[in-house]
VMD Tcl script that draws the C-alpha trace (Angstrom):
set ca {
  {0.00 0.00 0.00}
  {1.23 3.51 -0.90}
  {-0.17 6.96 -0.33}
  {-0.30 9.48 -3.18}
  {0.47 13.19 -2.88}
  {-3.25 13.99 -2.99}
  {-4.03 11.63 -0.09}
  {-5.25 8.54 -1.94}
  {-4.17 5.15 -0.68}
  {-2.97 2.92 -3.51}
  {-3.38 -0.83 -3.12}
  {-2.00 -3.65 -5.23}
  {-4.55 -6.06 -6.73}
  {-3.42 -8.83 -4.39}
  {-3.92 -6.53 -1.39}
  {-7.49 -5.76 -2.48}
  {-8.27 -9.45 -2.93}
  {-6.81 -10.25 0.47}
  {-8.82 -7.40 2.07}
  {-11.98 -8.76 0.47}
  {-11.28 -12.26 1.82}
  {-10.82 -10.83 5.30}
  {-13.93 -8.62 5.11}
  {-16.40 -9.35 2.27}
  {-18.45 -6.27 3.22}
  {-15.58 -3.87 2.65}
  {-16.50 -0.83 0.51}
  {-14.06 -0.50 -2.38}
  {-15.72 2.59 -3.87}
  {-12.89 4.98 -2.99}
  {-9.98 2.62 -3.62}
  {-7.58 3.13 -6.51}
  {-6.12 -0.18 -7.62}
  {-2.67 -0.38 -9.19}
  {-0.64 -3.09 -10.83}
  {2.99 -3.82 -9.98}
  {3.99 -1.37 -12.71}
  {2.32 1.43 -10.75}
  {-0.18 2.23 -13.52}
  {-3.75 2.80 -12.37}
  {-6.13 0.14 -13.65}
  {-9.35 1.14 -15.28}
  {-12.48 -0.76 -14.27}
  {-12.19 -2.80 -17.47}
  {-8.65 -3.94 -16.74}
  {-9.53 -4.76 -13.15}
  {-12.50 -6.80 -14.32}
  {-10.35 -8.77 -16.78}
  {-7.67 -9.31 -14.14}
  {-10.30 -10.62 -11.72}
  {-11.50 -13.10 -14.31}
  {-7.97 -14.39 -14.71}
  {-7.29 -14.49 -10.97}
  {-10.37 -16.58 -10.32}
  {-10.01 -18.75 -13.47}
  {-13.37 -17.58 -14.81}
  {-12.37 -16.75 -18.39}
  {-14.22 -19.77 -19.79}
  {-17.53 -18.71 -18.23}
  {-17.30 -14.94 -18.70}
  {-16.08 -12.87 -21.59}
  {-13.27 -10.40 -21.04}
  {-13.93 -6.82 -22.08}
  {-11.98 -5.02 -24.78}
  {-8.99 -3.48 -22.99}
  {-9.24 -0.32 -25.09}
  {-11.85 0.65 -22.48}
  {-14.70 1.06 -24.93}
  {-17.85 -0.78 -25.79}
  {-18.48 -2.00 -29.33}
  {-20.27 0.49 -31.58}
  {-23.72 -0.16 -32.99}
  {-22.12 -0.76 -36.38}
  {-19.74 -3.38 -34.95}
  {-22.57 -5.22 -33.22}
  {-24.91 -4.99 -36.20}
  {-22.26 -6.37 -38.54}
  {-22.42 -9.66 -36.56}
  {-26.18 -10.11 -36.90}
  {-27.26 -13.04 -39.03}
  {-30.01 -11.72 -41.27}
  {-31.10 -13.11 -44.66}
  {-30.40 -10.88 -47.67}
  {-34.12 -10.49 -48.37}
  {-34.42 -8.50 -45.14}
  {-31.15 -6.62 -45.50}
  {-32.54 -4.29 -48.15}
  {-31.69 -0.72 -49.09}
  {-32.96 1.85 -46.54}
  {-35.19 3.55 -49.12}
  {-36.88 0.25 -50.00}
  {-37.36 -0.51 -46.33}
  {-38.96 2.92 -45.79}
  {-41.24 2.30 -48.80}
  {-42.27 -1.07 -47.33}
  {-43.17 0.53 -43.99}
  {-45.00 3.43 -45.63}
  {-46.99 0.99 -47.80}
  {-48.54 -0.39 -44.60}
  {-50.08 3.01 -43.79}
  {-53.79 3.51 -44.53}
  {-54.19 7.28 -44.42}
  {-52.47 10.65 -44.44}
  {-52.14 10.82 -40.64}
  {-50.43 7.42 -40.59}
  {-48.11 8.36 -43.46}
  {-47.12 11.60 -41.70}
  {-46.47 9.90 -38.38}
  {-44.60 7.04 -40.02}
  {-42.46 9.47 -42.05}
  {-41.63 11.48 -38.93}
  {-40.57 8.36 -37.05}
  {-38.56 6.99 -39.97}
  {-36.57 10.23 -40.09}
  {-35.89 9.94 -36.36}
  {-34.80 6.31 -36.73}
  {-32.58 7.24 -39.67}
  {-30.93 10.09 -37.70}
  {-30.02 7.54 -35.04}
  {-28.75 4.97 -37.58}
  {-31.41 2.51 -36.41}
  {-32.58 1.18 -39.78}
  {-30.49 -2.00 -39.39}
  {-32.32 -2.63 -36.11}
  {-35.72 -2.08 -37.74}
  {-34.84 -4.48 -40.56}
  {-33.74 -7.08 -38.03}
  {-36.95 -6.62 -36.05}
  {-38.97 -7.21 -39.22}
  {-37.03 -10.46 -39.75}
  {-37.49 -11.39 -36.09}
  {-41.27 -10.86 -36.21}
  {-41.53 -12.94 -39.40}
  {-39.60 -15.80 -37.76}
  {-41.88 -15.66 -34.73}
  {-44.97 -15.77 -36.98}
  {-43.59 -18.71 -39.00}
  {-42.87 -20.65 -35.81}
  {-46.15 -19.78 -34.07}
  {-44.36 -17.98 -31.24}
  {-46.66 -15.92 -29.06}
  {-45.37 -12.64 -27.66}
  {-46.91 -9.85 -25.64}
  {-49.23 -7.09 -26.72}
  {-46.55 -4.49 -25.98}
  {-45.22 -2.62 -23.03}
  {-43.09 0.28 -22.02}
  {-42.04 3.15 -24.21}
  {-41.85 0.98 -27.34}
  {-45.63 1.23 -27.73}
  {-45.18 4.94 -28.53}
  {-43.64 3.94 -31.88}
  {-46.07 3.62 -34.78}
  {-43.30 2.09 -36.93}
  {-42.81 -0.73 -34.41}
  {-46.59 -1.24 -34.48}
  {-46.48 -1.56 -38.29}
  {-43.58 -4.02 -38.10}
  {-45.55 -6.08 -35.59}
  {-43.36 -5.71 -32.50}
  {-46.39 -4.67 -30.48}
  {-50.14 -4.35 -31.00}
  {-50.71 -0.85 -29.64}
  {-51.62 1.73 -32.28}
  {-49.86 4.83 -30.95}
  {-51.90 7.10 -33.25}
  {-55.18 5.82 -31.83}
  {-53.97 6.48 -28.27}
  {-52.16 9.71 -29.26}
  {-48.82 8.52 -27.84}
  {-45.82 10.80 -28.42}
  {-42.88 9.17 -30.24}
  {-40.61 11.22 -27.97}
  {-41.45 8.75 -25.21}
  {-39.62 6.05 -27.15}
  {-36.80 7.88 -28.93}
  {-35.33 10.09 -26.22}
}
mol new
graphics top color blue
foreach p $ca { graphics top sphere $p radius 0.5 }
foreach p [lrange $ca 0 end-1] q [lrange $ca 1 end] { graphics top cylinder $p $q radius 0.2 }
display resetview
């Protein structure tokens, strides 16, 4: 254990583990953990080190040590989706808009599609369409809808839920904050 110039106590990983074994209720919130090199560990590195120390790497996945989470694009690139669903964004928007039955529905749907596009969420919508089709084909029953997702008219048209947000005058802002 060392003390820094600003008053922090620095503990080695082994010292923290030993302290935990001696007192499992110890509060580590204010501890700064260092490695033998003296570099401060980030939470990610400490997590990975703990997995190694307790031989848990087969059961749990280590986190990227660059201290970042994968981007939406990285995650979406791993999704297995048939080509027939992985269509051009404009064609997908046309498909959704074709499900509308009046001007109010077209306006609401267009507004939501722009919001989804601004957030780069079209790949998610395409996957959800595929997901709903698979559930239909396999006679899977799912809920009517819950939470903020029922505020989305586009999700209603895809079939994710059965709540018509136009009928109940639900604001899309409740879903896409």
